[in-house]
N, C-alpha and C positions, 0 to 999 in steps of 0.2 A: 386087283391090278395096282401096281405101284408105279409112280412116275417121278421124274425129277423136274422141278420148276426152275427156270432160269430166265434172267433178263437178257437183253441184247448184248451186254458187255462180257458175260462169263466166257472164259476161254479165249478171249481175244487179245490178251496181253502176255501171252507166253511167247518168248523169243526163241526161235530155232537158232542153232549155231551159225547158219548163213546170215542171220541178222547182223552178226558182228565180224564174221570171218569169211573172206572170199573163198569160194569153192567148198565150203563146209556143208554138212547135210541140211536139207530143207525140212520143214516140219512134217510133211507127209512121208518122209523117208525114216523118221525117227520111230523107234519101237515104243509101244504104248507104255512099257515099263519105265520109260524115261519121264513120264508125266504123272504116274500114279505111285503113291507111297509117301514115306516120311520125307519131310522137308525142313530145312532150317530157315527161320524167319530172321532177317537182318534188318534192324532199324536203321534208316538212313537219316542222318542228322542234317545234311545239306538241304535247304528248303527250295533249291532251284533245280538240282539235277542229281543223278546218281553218278558219282565220280570215281574213277579208278583209284585215286589216292585213299578214298574212304574204304573201298573194298579190300585193298591190300592187307589191312590189319585183321581181316576175318579169315585169312588163309583158306580160301575156297578150294575144295578138292575136285578133281576131275570126275564128272558124272554126278556130282552132288546136286540135289534139288534145292533151289534157293527161291525164297519169296522175299521181296523187298517191301518193308513197311515204311512208307513215306509220309510226309505231312498230309497228303491227300487222305490217308486213312482216318485222320482225326477231323477233317473239315468237310469232306464231300458227301457225307451220309444224309445230312439234314436239308439238302437243297436239290432242286431239279435244274438249277442254273449251272451251265457249263463253266468251270473255272479255267480261264485261259492261262492262268499261271500255275497249272498243275506241275508236279515234279515229274 
């Protein structure tokens, strides 16, 4: 038998359209295909937040799967202490 091991944070940072748009679909109404498959990783240079101005240059497409690589990716792996200044 095979299994998948995960910690408490896996799958908790995916934002449904409703997260940003009023009356947009919620996570439970989205098809599984929206969450499984190829994705583009976009490095975020701003060390405080993900800003619209930075995303515009990447010409995001409708329905495209996007993962944001923030400064947290380089700093949060070696500690169990919560970083209150996370991106």
